[in-house]
VEXDREN-2710 file (C-alpha; in Angstrom, 1 decimal):
% VEXDREN-2710
k/r/px/py/pz
1/UNK/61.9/-163.9/-123.3
2/UNK/59.2/-165.8/-121.4
3/UNK/55.6/-165.3/-122.6
4/UNK/53.6/-163.0/-120.4
5/UNK/50.7/-164.8/-118.6
6/UNK/48.4/-162.1/-119.8
7/UNK/49.3/-162.2/-123.5
8/UNK/46.9/-163.6/-126.1
9/UNK/47.1/-164.1/-129.9
10/UNK/44.4/-163.2/-132.4
11/UNK/45.1/-164.7/-135.9
12/UNK/48.9/-164.4/-135.5
13/UNK/48.7/-161.0/-133.8
14/UNK/50.0/-161.0/-130.3
15/UNK/48.5/-158.7/-127.7
16/UNK/50.3/-158.1/-124.4
17/UNK/46.9/-158.5/-122.7
18/UNK/43.3/-159.2/-123.8
19/UNK/41.9/-155.7/-122.9
20/UNK/40.8/-153.7/-125.8
21/UNK/38.7/-150.5/-125.7
22/UNK/35.7/-151.0/-128.0
23/UNK/35.1/-148.9/-131.0
24/UNK/33.2/-145.7/-130.4
25/UNK/34.0/-145.6/-126.7
26/UNK/37.7/-144.5/-126.8
27/UNK/37.9/-142.3/-129.9
28/UNK/41.3/-142.7/-131.5
29/UNK/43.0/-143.1/-128.2
30/UNK/45.1/-140.0/-128.0
31/UNK/42.4/-138.1/-126.1
32/UNK/42.5/-140.8/-123.4
33/UNK/46.3/-140.7/-123.3
34/UNK/45.9/-137.5/-121.2
35/UNK/44.5/-139.6/-118.4
36/UNK/47.1/-142.5/-118.4
37/UNK/49.7/-144.4/-120.5
38/UNK/47.4/-146.2/-123.0
39/UNK/50.4/-148.3/-124.1
40/UNK/49.4/-150.7/-121.3
41/UNK/46.4/-151.8/-123.4
42/UNK/46.3/-154.9/-125.5
43/UNK/45.0/-153.0/-128.5
44/UNK/42.5/-150.3/-129.4
45/UNK/39.5/-150.7/-131.7
46/UNK/39.3/-147.2/-133.1
47/UNK/36.1/-145.2/-133.8
48/UNK/33.9/-146.7/-136.5
49/UNK/35.1/-145.2/-139.9
50/UNK/33.2/-144.7/-143.1
51/UNK/34.2/-143.6/-146.6
52/UNK/32.9/-140.0/-146.1
53/UNK/32.9/-137.8/-143.1
54/UNK/29.7/-138.0/-141.0
55/UNK/28.3/-135.6/-138.5
56/UNK/26.1/-138.3/-137.1
57/UNK/22.5/-138.3/-135.9
58/UNK/20.6/-135.3/-134.5
59/UNK/20.7/-134.4/-130.8
60/UNK/19.8/-135.7/-128.2
61/UNK/21.5/-139.0/-129.0
62/UNK/22.3/-140.5/-125.6
63/UNK/19.8/-141.7/-123.0
64/UNK/20.8/-143.0/-119.5
65/UNK/19.5/-146.3/-118.1
66/UNK/19.8/-147.8/-114.7
67/UNK/22.3/-150.4/-115.8
68/UNK/23.7/-149.0/-119.0
69/UNK/23.0/-146.4/-121.7
70/UNK/21.4/-146.0/-125.1
71/UNK/23.2/-144.2/-127.8
72/UNK/22.4/-143.2/-131.4
73/UNK/25.5/-141.3/-132.3
74/UNK/25.3/-142.3/-135.9
75/UNK/28.9/-143.2/-136.8
76/UNK/30.2/-139.6/-136.4
77/UNK/33.7/-139.7/-137.9
78/UNK/36.0/-137.7/-140.2
79/UNK/36.1/-140.3/-143.0
80/UNK/38.6/-142.9/-144.1
81/UNK/41.1/-140.5/-145.8
82/UNK/41.2/-138.1/-142.8
83/UNK/41.6/-141.1/-140.4
84/UNK/44.7/-142.2/-142.3
85/UNK/46.2/-138.8/-142.9
86/UNK/45.4/-137.2/-139.5
87/UNK/44.1/-139.6/-136.8
88/UNK/46.5/-142.6/-137.2
89/UNK/49.6/-140.3/-137.0
90/UNK/48.3/-138.9/-133.7
91/UNK/47.6/-142.4/-132.4
92/UNK/51.2/-143.5/-133.3
93/UNK/52.6/-140.8/-131.0
94/UNK/51.0/-142.3/-127.9
95/UNK/50.1/-145.9/-128.8
96/UNK/52.6/-148.5/-130.0
97/UNK/50.6/-151.7/-129.8
98/UNK/48.7/-153.3/-132.6
99/UNK/45.6/-151.4/-133.7
100/UNK/42.2/-152.8/-134.6
101/UNK/40.5/-150.7/-137.4
102/UNK/36.7/-150.7/-137.1
103/UNK/35.2/-150.1/-140.5
104/UNK/31.6/-149.4/-141.3
105/UNK/29.7/-148.9/-144.5
106/UNK/26.3/-148.5/-146.2
107/UNK/27.2/-150.5/-149.3
108/UNK/29.5/-153.3/-150.2
109/UNK/31.5/-150.9/-152.4
110/UNK/32.0/-148.6/-149.4
111/UNK/33.2/-151.4/-147.2
112/UNK/35.6/-152.6/-149.9
113/UNK/37.1/-149.2/-150.5
114/UNK/37.6/-148.4/-146.8
115/UNK/39.1/-151.8/-146.0
116/UNK/41.4/-151.7/-148.9
117/UNK/42.7/-148.3/-147.8
118/UNK/43.2/-149.1/-144.1
119/UNK/44.8/-152.5/-145.0
120/UNK/47.9/-150.6/-146.2
121/UNK/48.6/-149.0/-142.8
122/UNK/51.4/-150.7/-140.9
123/UNK/50.1/-150.2/-137.3
124/UNK/46.7/-151.6/-138.2
125/UNK/46.9/-155.3/-137.4
126/UNK/43.3/-156.4/-137.6
127/UNK/40.3/-155.1/-139.5
128/UNK/37.0/-155.2/-137.6
129/UNK/34.0/-155.1/-139.9
130/UNK/30.9/-153.5/-138.4
131/UNK/28.0/-155.2/-140.2
132/UNK/25.3/-153.4/-138.1
133/UNK/25.0/-150.6/-140.7
134/UNK/21.8/-150.4/-142.9
135/UNK/22.4/-151.7/-146.4
136/UNK/21.3/-148.8/-148.6
137/UNK/21.1/-151.1/-151.6
138/UNK/19.2/-153.8/-149.7
139/UNK/16.1/-151.9/-148.4
140/UNK/17.8/-150.5/-145.4
141/UNK/18.1/-153.7/-143.5
142/UNK/21.3/-154.1/-141.5
143/UNK/24.0/-156.2/-143.3
144/UNK/24.4/-158.2/-140.1
145/UNK/20.9/-159.5/-139.8
146/UNK/21.0/-161.7/-142.9
147/UNK/23.3/-164.6/-143.6
148/UNK/23.5/-163.8/-147.3
149/UNK/24.4/-160.2/-146.9
150/UNK/27.1/-161.0/-144.3
151/UNK/28.6/-163.6/-146.6
152/UNK/28.6/-161.2/-149.6
153/UNK/30.3/-158.3/-147.8
154/UNK/32.9/-160.6/-146.2
155/UNK/33.8/-162.3/-149.5
156/UNK/34.2/-159.0/-151.3
157/UNK/36.3/-157.4/-148.5
158/UNK/38.6/-160.5/-148.2
159/UNK/39.5/-160.1/-151.9
160/UNK/41.2/-156.7/-151.3
161/UNK/42.9/-157.1/-147.9
162/UNK/45.8/-159.0/-146.4
163/UNK/45.2/-158.3/-142.7
164/UNK/43.0/-160.6/-140.6
165/UNK/39.3/-159.8/-140.8
166/UNK/37.1/-159.9/-137.8
167/UNK/33.3/-159.4/-138.2
168/UNK/31.5/-157.6/-135.4
169/UNK/28.1/-159.2/-135.1
170/UNK/24.8/-157.6/-134.0
171/UNK/22.8/-159.4/-131.3
172/UNK/19.6/-158.2/-132.9
173/UNK/19.0/-161.4/-134.7
174/UNK/17.1/-164.7/-134.1
175/UNK/20.2/-167.0/-134.6
176/UNK/23.6/-165.4/-134.1
177/UNK/25.3/-168.7/-134.6
178/UNK/24.0/-168.9/-138.2
179/UNK/25.2/-165.4/-138.9
180/UNK/28.6/-166.2/-137.4
181/UNK/28.9/-169.3/-139.5
182/UNK/28.1/-167.4/-142.6
183/UNK/30.9/-164.9/-141.9
184/UNK/33.4/-167.7/-141.3
185/UNK/32.4/-169.7/-144.3
186/UNK/32.9/-166.5/-146.4
187/UNK/36.4/-166.1/-145.1
188/UNK/36.3/-164.2/-141.8
189/UNK/39.4/-164.9/-139.7
190/UNK/37.5/-164.2/-136.4
191/UNK/34.4/-162.7/-134.9
192/UNK/33.6/-159.9/-132.5
193/UNK/30.4/-159.9/-130.4
194/UNK/28.2/-158.5/-129.3
195/UNK/27.4/-155.1/-130.8
196/UNK/24.7/-153.1/-129.0
197/UNK/21.2/-154.3/-128.5
198/UNK/18.3/-152.1/-129.7
199/UNK/16.7/-150.0/-126.9
200/UNK/14.5/-147.0/-126.3
201/UNK/13.6/-144.6/-123.4
202/UNK/10.7/-142.2/-123.2
203/UNK/10.6/-138.8/-121.6
204/UNK/7.5/-139.0/-119.5
205/UNK/7.0/-135.2/-119.2
206/UNK/7.4/-134.5/-122.9
207/UNK/5.7/-137.8/-123.9
208/UNK/8.4/-138.2/-126.5
209/UNK/11.4/-140.6/-127.0
210/UNK/14.5/-139.3/-125.2
211/UNK/16.6/-139.9/-128.3
212/UNK/15.8/-137.8/-131.4
213/UNK/16.2/-140.9/-133.5
214/UNK/13.7/-142.7/-131.2
215/UNK/15.8/-145.9/-130.7
216/UNK/19.5/-146.6/-130.2
217/UNK/22.1/-149.1/-129.2
218/UNK/21.7/-150.3/-125.6
219/UNK/25.0/-151.2/-123.9
220/UNK/26.4/-151.5/-120.4
221/UNK/26.4/-154.1/-117.5
222/UNK/22.8/-155.1/-118.3
223/UNK/23.7/-156.7/-121.5
224/UNK/26.7/-158.7/-120.1
225/UNK/24.8/-162.0/-119.5
226/UNK/23.5/-161.9/-123.1
227/UNK/26.9/-161.2/-124.4
228/UNK/28.5/-164.1/-122.4
229/UNK/25.8/-166.5/-123.7
230/UNK/26.3/-165.4/-127.4
231/UNK/30.1/-165.5/-127.1
232/UNK/29.8/-169.0/-125.7
233/UNK/27.5/-170.2/-128.5
234/UNK/29.5/-168.7/-131.3
235/UNK/32.9/-169.6/-130.0
236/UNK/32.0/-173.3/-129.8
237/UNK/30.1/-173.4/-133.1
238/UNK/32.3/-171.4/-135.4
239/UNK/35.9/-172.5/-134.7
240/UNK/37.6/-169.1/-135.0
241/UNK/39.0/-166.7/-132.4
242/UNK/36.3/-164.5/-130.8
243/UNK/36.6/-161.0/-129.3
244/UNK/34.0/-160.8/-126.6
245/UNK/32.2/-157.5/-126.0
246/UNK/29.2/-156.3/-124.1
247/UNK/28.9/-154.9/-120.6
248/UNK/32.5/-155.7/-119.5
249/UNK/33.5/-153.5/-116.7
250/UNK/35.9/-155.5/-114.4
251/UNK/38.8/-157.9/-114.5
252/UNK/36.4/-160.7/-113.4
253/UNK/34.2/-159.9/-116.4
254/UNK/37.2/-160.3/-118.7
255/UNK/37.9/-163.7/-117.2
256/UNK/34.3/-164.8/-117.5
257/UNK/34.2/-163.7/-121.1
258/UNK/37.4/-165.7/-121.8
259/UNK/36.0/-168.8/-120.1
260/UNK/33.0/-168.5/-122.3
261/UNK/35.2/-168.6/-125.4
262/UNK/36.7/-165.1/-126.0
263/UNK/40.4/-164.8/-126.8
264/UNK/40.3/-161.0/-126.2
265/UNK/37.7/-158.7/-124.7
266/UNK/36.5/-155.3/-125.7
267/UNK/35.4/-152.7/-123.1
268/UNK/32.9/-150.2/-124.2
269/UNK/30.4/-148.2/-122.1
270/UNK/32.6/-148.6/-119.0
271/UNK/35.0/-146.1/-120.5
272/UNK/32.3/-143.5/-120.8
273/UNK/31.5/-143.8/-117.1
274/UNK/35.1/-144.1/-115.9
275/UNK/38.0/-143.0/-118.2
276/UNK/40.3/-145.2/-116.1
277/UNK/38.2/-148.4/-116.6
278/UNK/40.6/-150.2/-119.0
279/UNK/43.6/-149.3/-116.9
280/UNK/42.0/-150.6/-113.8
281/UNK/41.0/-153.8/-115.5
282/UNK/44.5/-154.4/-116.9
283/UNK/46.0/-153.7/-113.5
284/UNK/43.4/-155.9/-111.7
285/UNK/43.9/-159.0/-113.9
286/UNK/47.0/-160.5/-112.2
287/UNK/45.3/-160.4/-108.7
288/UNK/42.1/-161.9/-110.1
289/UNK/44.1/-164.6/-111.9
290/UNK/45.9/-165.4/-108.6
291/UNK/42.6/-165.5/-106.7
292/UNK/41.2/-168.0/-109.2
293/UNK/44.4/-170.1/-109.6
294/UNK/44.9/-169.1/-113.2
295/UNK/48.6/-169.3/-114.4
296/UNK/48.0/-168.1/-118.0
297/UNK/44.9/-166.5/-119.5
298/UNK/45.2/-168.7/-122.6
299/UNK/44.5/-171.7/-120.4
300/UNK/41.0/-170.6/-119.7
301/UNK/39.8/-169.7/-123.2
302/UNK/36.6/-171.6/-123.9
303/UNK/36.8/-174.0/-121.0
304/UNK/33.0/-173.7/-120.3
END
């Protein structure tokens, strides 16, 4: 069978197209299956999962912006054991493509335990390590803002897993290339970027922050140029596959991300505005490729 012009490969895992709903913006997929056949997607990065169930941060935890939104959901999830026992079987009923498991943690032990457990699930093809969580044993600073802590958590996780490990990088750093290199040198098979930027809105009448937690993750079209720049820097400097993420909302955005160096592309906030966003992007890719004279998406990865 001839290879599809839309297909891409991440560390030996073939996706039928590069379009992947980002973690936290698509749940575990089966809810979105009520809108369309989600099997058309390349993969799904499921909701960030921790060792224990989490209710998340206090309300309100979402603030609208003119070109995006700020959220401080706080990793609300049922916990790793419930994800394996309940959520993955529901996903398997409606989604038969490779799954990306987004794993979060507040200590190295938690990352190791969760990754070890999810590594045994057949449909999970890639583990995506969210290093934007506060390190409770390191003074509360995010794992992803320090080369040493990124290196340490990656090394420990790699000891217990067999699946490819992709590290999702925070943009809230002074040198994202240095962080990416630390992850790769410690054994990461690939990188995903960017996670949300830090933002804040103020309710003028109440004279208080809109979000109860004061600040949150800023995402949406406004961050797209920053994401393209960082993807380009990291892809050329680190020598591993990159999943581009941040403000993607159209087929043209996917192609731009891939030209910058991404092999696959995650779509986040767009799903919260339009539940058909990923479907429309997948369906729009062939026409956009034809318009730009692109025969195969793999031909344009990192050409800029």
